[in-house]
C-alpha positions as CSV (number, residue, x, y, z in Angstrom):
1,M,-25.6,27.2,88.5
2,N,-28.5,29.7,88.9
3,I,-31.7,28.5,90.5
4,S,-34.6,31.0,90.4
5,L,-37.3,30.8,93.0
6,P,-40.9,30.4,91.8
7,S,-43.5,33.1,92.2
8,R,-46.6,33.2,94.3
9,W,-49.2,32.3,91.9
10,L,-49.6,29.2,89.6
11,T,-49.0,31.2,86.4
12,G,-45.6,32.4,87.6
13,L,-44.9,28.9,88.9
14,L,-45.6,27.4,85.5
15,L,-43.5,29.9,83.7
16,I,-40.5,29.2,85.9
17,S,-40.8,25.5,85.8
18,A,-41.5,25.2,82.1
19,G,-37.8,25.4,81.3
20,I,-36.8,23.0,84.0
21,V,-38.9,19.8,83.6
22,S,-41.4,17.0,84.6
23,A,-42.7,13.4,84.6
24,Q,-45.4,10.7,84.6
25,T,-47.4,10.3,87.7
26,S,-47.6,6.5,87.9
27,P,-46.6,5.6,91.5
28,A,-43.9,3.1,92.1
29,D,-43.7,0.8,95.1
30,S,-40.8,2.6,96.8
31,V,-40.2,6.2,97.5
32,L,-37.4,7.8,95.5
33,T,-35.4,9.9,97.9
34,L,-33.2,12.8,96.7
35,A,-30.1,10.9,97.8
36,R,-31.2,7.9,95.7
37,A,-32.0,10.1,92.7
38,L,-28.5,11.6,92.9
39,D,-26.9,8.1,93.1
40,L,-28.8,7.0,90.0
41,A,-27.8,10.1,88.1
42,V,-24.1,9.5,88.9
43,Q,-24.4,5.8,87.9
44,N,-26.4,6.3,84.7
45,Y,-26.1,9.7,83.1
46,P,-24.1,9.5,79.8
47,S,-22.3,12.9,80.2
48,I,-20.8,11.7,83.5
49,K,-19.7,8.4,82.0
50,N,-18.2,10.4,79.1
51,K,-16.1,12.5,81.5
52,L,-15.0,9.4,83.4
53,T,-13.8,7.7,80.1
54,E,-11.9,10.9,79.3
55,T,-10.0,10.6,82.6
56,Q,-9.2,7.0,81.8
57,A,-8.0,8.0,78.3
58,T,-5.6,10.6,79.7
59,Q,-4.1,7.9,82.0
60,A,-3.6,5.7,78.9
61,D,-2.0,8.7,77.2
62,L,0.5,9.0,80.1
63,A,1.4,5.4,79.8
64,A,1.9,5.8,76.1
65,R,4.1,8.8,76.7
66,K,6.3,6.9,79.1
67,A,6.6,4.1,76.7
68,S,7.8,6.5,74.0
69,F,10.9,7.2,76.1
70,L,12.0,3.6,75.9
71,P,14.6,2.4,73.4
72,V,13.3,1.9,69.9
73,A,14.1,-1.4,68.3
74,S,13.3,-2.3,64.7
75,F,13.8,-5.2,62.4
76,Q,13.6,-5.3,58.6
77,A,14.3,-7.9,55.9
78,Q,14.1,-7.7,52.1
79,A,14.8,-9.8,49.0
80,L,15.2,-7.9,45.8
81,Y,15.7,-8.9,42.2
82,G,17.3,-6.2,40.0
83,T,20.3,-4.7,38.3
84,S,23.3,-3.2,40.1
85,N,24.6,-0.5,37.9
86,N,26.2,2.6,39.5
87,V,28.2,5.7,38.7
88,R,30.4,7.9,40.8
89,G,28.7,11.1,41.9
90,A,26.6,12.8,44.6
91,T,23.0,12.2,45.3
92,F,20.5,13.8,47.7
93,P,17.5,12.0,49.4
94,N,15.2,14.9,48.7
95,E,12.7,14.0,51.4
96,G,12.9,10.3,50.5
97,S,11.8,10.7,46.9
98,T,15.0,9.2,45.4
99,N,15.6,5.5,44.8
100,S,18.4,3.7,46.7
101,V,21.6,3.4,44.6
102,S,23.6,0.2,44.2
103,S,27.0,0.2,45.9
104,G,30.2,-0.1,44.0
105,V,31.2,0.7,40.4
106,K,31.7,-2.3,38.1
107,A,34.8,-2.5,35.9
108,N,32.8,-3.8,32.9
109,G,30.4,-0.9,33.0
110,P,26.6,-0.9,33.0
111,T,24.7,-4.1,32.1
112,T,21.1,-5.3,32.0
113,D,21.9,-8.5,33.9
114,A,19.8,-8.9,37.1
115,V,20.5,-11.0,40.2
116,W,18.8,-11.6,43.6
117,G,20.0,-9.8,46.7
118,S,19.0,-9.8,50.4
119,L,19.4,-7.5,53.4
120,S,18.3,-7.9,57.0
121,S,19.0,-5.5,59.9
122,L,18.2,-5.0,63.6
123,N,18.5,-1.5,64.9
124,V,18.3,0.0,68.4
125,N,18.0,3.7,69.1
126,W,17.6,5.3,72.5
127,K,17.4,9.1,73.1
128,A,19.2,8.9,76.4
129,I,19.6,12.7,76.9
130,T,16.9,15.1,75.8
131,F,17.9,18.2,77.9
132,G,14.5,18.3,79.7
133,R,12.3,17.7,76.7
134,N,11.0,14.3,77.9
135,K,10.4,15.7,81.4
136,A,8.3,18.5,80.0
137,E,6.2,16.2,77.9
138,L,5.7,13.9,80.9
139,A,4.6,16.9,83.0
140,L,2.2,17.9,80.2
141,S,0.6,14.4,80.2
142,K,0.3,14.4,84.0
143,S,-1.3,17.8,83.9
144,A,-3.8,16.5,81.3
145,I,-4.8,13.8,83.8
146,Q,-5.4,16.4,86.6
147,R,-7.4,18.6,84.2
148,A,-9.6,15.6,83.1
149,N,-10.2,14.6,86.7
150,A,-11.2,18.2,87.6
151,D,-13.5,18.3,84.5
152,Y,-15.1,15.0,85.7
153,N,-15.7,16.4,89.2
154,Q,-17.1,19.6,87.8
155,E,-19.5,17.7,85.6
156,L,-20.5,15.5,88.5
157,F,-21.1,18.5,90.8
158,I,-23.1,20.5,88.2
159,H,-25.3,17.5,87.3
160,R,-26.0,16.7,91.0
161,V,-27.2,20.3,91.5
162,R,-29.3,20.0,88.3
163,V,-30.9,16.8,89.5
164,A,-31.6,18.2,93.0
165,D,-33.2,21.3,91.6
166,T,-35.3,19.2,89.2
167,Y,-36.4,16.9,92.0
168,L,-37.5,19.9,94.2
169,M,-39.4,21.4,91.2
170,A,-41.1,18.1,90.6
171,L,-42.2,18.0,94.2
172,I,-43.8,21.4,94.2
173,I,-45.5,20.8,90.8
174,D,-46.9,17.5,92.0
175,Q,-48.3,19.3,95.0
176,T,-49.8,21.9,92.7
177,V,-51.7,19.2,90.9
178,K,-53.2,18.0,94.2
179,V,-54.2,21.6,95.1
180,Q,-55.8,22.2,91.8
181,A,-57.7,18.8,92.0
182,A,-59.0,19.9,95.4
183,N,-59.9,23.3,94.0
184,L,-61.8,21.7,91.2
185,A,-63.8,19.5,93.6
186,R,-64.6,22.5,95.7
187,I,-65.8,24.6,92.8
188,D,-67.7,21.7,91.3
189,A,-69.6,21.2,94.6
190,F,-70.3,25.0,94.6
191,R,-71.7,24.7,91.1
192,T,-74.1,21.9,92.1
193,V,-75.5,24.0,94.9
194,M,-75.7,27.0,92.6
195,Q,-77.6,25.1,89.9
196,A,-80.1,23.9,92.5
197,N,-80.6,27.5,93.7
198,T,-81.1,28.9,90.2
199,R,-83.6,26.2,89.3
200,S,-85.6,27.0,92.4
201,G,-85.5,30.7,91.6
202,R,-83.5,31.7,94.7
203,R,-80.6,32.9,92.5
204,P,-80.5,34.4,89.1
205,G,-79.4,32.3,86.1
206,V,-76.2,34.2,85.6
207,D,-74.9,32.7,88.9
208,S,-75.1,29.2,87.4
209,V,-73.4,30.4,84.2
210,L,-70.5,32.0,86.2
211,A,-70.2,28.8,88.3
212,D,-69.8,26.8,85.0
213,A,-67.1,29.2,84.0
214,E,-65.3,28.8,87.3
215,V,-65.4,25.0,87.0
216,A,-64.0,25.2,83.4
217,K,-61.2,27.5,84.6
218,A,-60.3,25.2,87.5
219,R,-60.3,22.2,85.2
220,L,-57.9,24.1,82.8
221,L,-55.6,24.9,85.7
222,L,-55.6,21.2,86.7
223,I,-54.9,20.0,83.1
224,E,-52.0,22.5,82.8
225,S,-50.6,21.5,86.2
226,R,-50.7,17.8,85.2
227,R,-49.0,18.5,81.9
228,I,-46.1,20.4,83.6
229,A,-45.9,17.7,86.3
230,Q,-45.5,15.0,83.7
231,Q,-42.9,17.0,81.8
232,Q,-41.0,17.5,85.1
233,R,-40.9,13.8,85.9
234,V,-39.8,13.0,82.3
235,Q,-36.9,15.5,82.8
236,L,-36.0,14.0,86.2
237,G,-36.0,10.5,84.7
238,E,-33.7,11.7,81.9
239,F,-31.3,13.3,84.4
240,M,-31.2,10.0,86.3
241,G,-30.5,8.1,83.1
242,L,-33.8,6.2,83.5
243,P,-36.2,7.7,80.9
244,G,-39.7,6.3,81.1
245,S,-39.3,5.2,84.7
246,T,-42.1,5.7,87.4
247,F,-41.4,6.7,90.9
248,R,-42.9,8.3,94.0
249,L,-41.2,11.4,95.4
250,D,-40.3,12.0,99.1
251,T,-43.0,14.5,100.1
252,N,-42.5,13.9,103.8
253,T,-39.0,15.4,104.0
254,F,-39.6,18.5,101.9
255,Q,-43.3,19.4,102.5
256,V,-44.1,18.5,106.1
257,A,-42.0,21.2,107.8
258,L,-39.4,23.9,107.0
259,P,-35.7,22.8,107.1
260,P,-33.9,24.0,110.2
261,D,-31.7,27.0,109.8
262,F,-28.0,25.9,109.9
263,Q,-24.5,27.0,109.1
264,F,-22.9,25.7,106.0
265,S,-19.3,24.3,106.3
266,V,-16.9,27.0,105.3
267,E,-15.0,25.9,102.2
268,K,-12.2,27.7,100.5
269,L,-13.3,29.3,97.3
270,A,-10.5,27.6,95.4
271,N,-12.0,24.2,96.3
272,H,-15.1,24.9,94.3
273,P,-15.3,22.1,91.6
274,V,-15.8,24.7,88.8
275,L,-12.9,26.8,89.9
276,S,-10.7,23.7,90.4
277,Y,-11.3,22.8,86.7
278,F,-10.3,26.3,85.5
279,R,-7.2,26.2,87.8
280,R,-6.2,22.9,86.3
281,Q,-6.7,24.3,82.8
282,I,-4.3,27.1,83.7
283,E,-1.8,24.6,84.9
284,F,-2.2,22.5,81.8
285,S,-1.6,25.6,79.6
286,Q,1.5,26.4,81.6
287,A,2.8,22.9,81.2
288,R,2.2,23.2,77.4
289,V,4.3,26.4,77.4
290,E,7.2,24.6,78.9
291,A,6.8,21.6,76.5
292,I,6.9,24.0,73.5
293,R,9.9,25.8,74.8
294,K,11.9,22.6,75.0
295,S,10.6,21.0,71.9
296,Y,13.5,22.4,69.7
297,L,16.3,21.2,71.9
298,P,18.6,18.4,70.6
299,A,18.8,14.8,71.8
300,I,21.8,12.6,72.3
301,A,21.1,9.0,71.3
302,L,22.7,5.7,71.9
303,N,22.7,3.6,68.7
304,G,23.3,0.0,67.8
305,S,22.8,-2.0,64.6
306,F,23.5,-5.4,63.2
307,W,22.8,-6.3,59.5
308,A,23.7,-9.0,57.0
309,R,23.6,-9.0,53.2
310,G,23.5,-11.5,50.4
311,S,24.0,-11.1,46.6
312,G,24.0,-13.1,43.4
313,I,27.1,-11.2,42.3
314,S,30.3,-13.0,43.2
315,D,33.2,-11.3,44.8
316,N,35.5,-13.0,42.3
317,T,36.0,-11.7,38.9
318,T,36.9,-13.1,35.5
319,P,40.4,-12.7,34.0
320,E,39.0,-9.6,32.2
321,G,38.1,-8.1,35.6
322,N,34.3,-8.5,35.2
323,F,32.1,-9.6,38.1
324,I,30.4,-13.0,37.9
325,Y,26.6,-12.9,37.9
326,N,24.4,-15.8,39.2
327,P,20.7,-15.0,38.7
328,S,19.5,-18.0,40.7
329,L,17.5,-17.4,43.9
330,G,19.7,-19.8,45.9
331,A,22.8,-17.7,45.1
332,G,21.3,-14.3,46.0
333,L,19.3,-14.9,49.2
334,P,21.8,-16.5,51.6
335,F,23.7,-14.0,53.7
336,R,27.3,-13.7,52.8
337,V,28.5,-10.8,55.0
338,A,27.4,-9.4,58.4
339,N,28.3,-6.1,60.2
340,Y,27.5,-4.3,63.4
341,F,28.1,-1.0,65.1
342,V,27.4,0.8,68.4
343,G,27.8,4.5,69.0
344,V,26.5,7.8,70.0
345,S,24.6,10.3,67.8
346,T,22.9,13.6,68.0
347,F,20.4,15.5,65.9
348,W,19.5,19.2,66.4
349,R,17.2,21.2,64.1
350,F,18.3,24.5,65.7
351,S,16.3,26.6,63.2
352,D,13.1,25.4,64.9
353,V,13.9,28.0,67.6
354,F,12.2,30.7,65.5
355,R,9.0,28.7,65.2
356,T,8.9,27.5,68.8
357,R,9.4,31.1,70.0
358,Q,6.2,32.2,68.3
359,E,4.3,29.1,69.4
360,T,5.4,29.8,73.0
361,K,4.2,33.4,72.7
362,A,0.8,32.1,71.4
363,Q,0.5,29.6,74.3
364,V,1.4,32.2,76.9
365,L,-1.4,34.4,75.6
366,R,-3.8,31.4,75.8
367,T,-2.7,30.9,79.4
368,Q,-3.5,34.5,80.2
369,G,-6.9,33.9,78.6
370,D,-7.5,30.9,80.9
371,Q,-6.6,33.1,83.9
372,Y,-9.1,35.7,82.9
373,Q,-11.8,32.9,82.6
374,Y,-10.8,31.8,86.1
375,D,-11.2,35.3,87.4
376,Q,-14.6,35.7,85.8
377,E,-15.8,32.4,87.4
378,V,-14.6,33.7,90.8
379,L,-16.7,36.8,90.4
380,R,-19.7,34.8,89.3
381,I,-19.5,32.4,92.2
382,K,-19.0,35.2,94.7
383,A,-22.1,36.8,93.3
384,E,-24.0,33.5,93.6
385,Q,-23.0,33.2,97.2
386,Q,-24.4,36.6,98.0
387,T,-27.5,35.9,96.1
388,A,-28.0,32.6,97.9
389,D,-27.7,34.3,101.3
390,L,-30.4,36.8,100.3
391,Q,-32.7,34.1,98.9
392,I,-32.4,32.1,102.1
393,Q,-33.3,35.1,104.2
394,N,-36.3,36.0,102.0
395,A,-37.4,32.4,101.6
396,Y,-37.6,31.9,105.4
397,E,-39.5,35.2,105.8
398,A,-42.0,34.2,103.0
399,A,-42.5,30.8,104.5
400,Q,-43.4,32.3,107.9
401,Q,-46.1,34.5,106.2
402,A,-47.6,31.7,104.1
403,P,-49.5,30.0,107.0
404,I,-50.9,33.4,108.0
405,Q,-52.1,34.0,104.5
406,L,-53.6,30.5,104.3
407,G,-55.5,30.9,107.5
408,A,-56.9,34.2,106.5
409,A,-57.9,32.9,103.1
410,R,-59.8,30.0,104.6
411,A,-61.6,32.3,107.0
412,A,-62.4,34.6,104.1
413,Y,-63.7,31.7,102.1
414,E,-65.9,30.4,104.9
415,Q,-67.3,33.9,105.5
416,A,-68.0,34.5,101.8
417,Q,-69.7,31.1,101.7
418,A,-71.9,32.0,104.6
419,R,-72.7,35.5,103.3
420,Y,-73.6,34.1,99.8
421,T,-75.8,31.4,101.3
422,A,-77.6,34.0,103.4
423,G,-78.1,36.2,100.3
424,L,-75.9,39.0,101.7
425,S,-73.4,38.9,98.8
426,N,-73.2,38.1,95.1
427,V,-71.4,35.4,93.2
428,Y,-68.4,37.6,92.3
429,E,-67.5,38.0,96.0
430,F,-67.7,34.2,96.5
431,T,-65.6,33.4,93.4
432,Q,-63.0,35.9,94.6
433,A,-62.7,34.0,97.8
434,F,-62.2,30.8,95.8
435,T,-59.3,32.4,93.9
436,L,-57.7,33.7,97.1
437,L,-57.9,30.3,98.8
438,N,-56.5,28.5,95.8
439,R,-53.6,31.0,95.7
440,A,-52.9,30.7,99.4
441,E,-52.9,26.8,99.3
442,I,-50.3,26.9,96.5
443,D,-48.2,29.5,98.2
444,Q,-48.1,27.3,101.3
445,F,-46.2,24.6,99.5
446,V,-44.3,26.9,97.2
447,T,-42.8,28.9,100.0
448,T,-41.7,25.8,101.9
449,N,-40.1,24.4,98.7
450,N,-38.4,27.7,98.1
451,V,-36.5,27.4,101.4
452,W,-35.1,24.1,100.3
453,R,-34.2,25.5,96.9
454,A,-32.5,28.5,98.4
455,L,-30.4,26.1,100.6
456,L,-29.6,24.1,97.5
457,L,-28.5,27.3,95.8
458,K,-26.3,28.1,98.7
459,S,-24.7,24.7,98.6
460,A,-24.2,25.0,94.9
461,A,-22.5,28.4,95.4
462,E,-20.3,27.0,98.1
463,G,-19.3,24.1,95.8
464,D,-20.3,21.3,98.2
465,L,-23.6,19.5,98.5
466,T,-22.6,17.4,101.5
467,D,-24.4,19.6,104.1
468,F,-27.6,19.8,102.0
469,I,-27.8,16.0,101.4
470,K,-27.3,15.4,105.1
471,L,-30.1,17.8,105.8
472,T,-32.5,15.9,103.6
473,T,-31.7,12.5,105.2
474,K,-32.3,13.6,108.8
């Protein structure tokens, strides 16, 4: 996740922060630390909950897959009223579209007489040998669990980085509001003095007009700063899953002093949560290849069945050789005969090999695509690590120069004020000193905050926020 550092002046700061966020400035009773903000985000943010439910769903899928390997038992019962005519000859099920035929050919030929008949059966079938097909499907389900867990960890990590960056941005923009409020008060006091001088004739009227313009400009900067600060807090509240909440940020940790320079824990690149997800995606694709390859293999099943039948047609015949029909319900529903069998069967649709061969080829290509995505993420993360190192170095250097700039700006402001009061300079020189001091005051807080954000960028590039969080809780 890329985190850009803000510029030196308020305009640049507003442009950078505009796409990141803000919030209401009503203080709460307790300080919201960064660690607490991260905990709230993990507990409440919907996308994280969504990823967690997906991991639970894949575990349920695995349990369902295991259950599908158990013996299949089924029971059926039926009672039918109808004729029982039949002829000798062949029939074909034709994908189940043909009606069931009655058994046996009657000596007296077809008749419209109808009777009741019944049939109940209990069947058990177990695919005991699948030649690795069940094992491949089980491996695919387990791989799906690992991928879902990696996706959850990736979402968790990315969102924690997002919350931390938004928190730091909210801090600096809150501080900008304070600086602009102080700047407005300073310029307003200057205008009061200026108006008195112009009324007494010591200064030309244009100085008073320019002072009014400076006050208006300072007020506009304050209004814009407050707007962005409010937006930033709204965004932070959203990321924590608590929209509309009010809170006070931890200014002591991040604005009092620079964080100490320290060494990050060296983590293997493969342990990065983003790369872990892409690696699990590759493993899932490979497992799918194996499952497709074995999907056409036959299965050897153990079978058992018990069934019983009843019929309103008697087994006895008339002297003419005709069967005796009894259309009553009591004659047709009771079972008259029962049978059972146990045995072994197999079924193999070997022509599927042509289809599965192409499906395997397609999945192998998708696996290669997943590998290319992984390689691209490796390049991106390595570049982010290098960028983070450069930003840390530059941020510390800038933070060391900011106090020098602030001291010089204050001295220049005091000198400009003295020169203007003594009549040795004009109002333009004095307003320039105002602008320089305002910029230096903002830079003082921005450069300190930039160091923290650079360290956050480094932690994000390394794939572990542990060191950064420890640094904020010292």
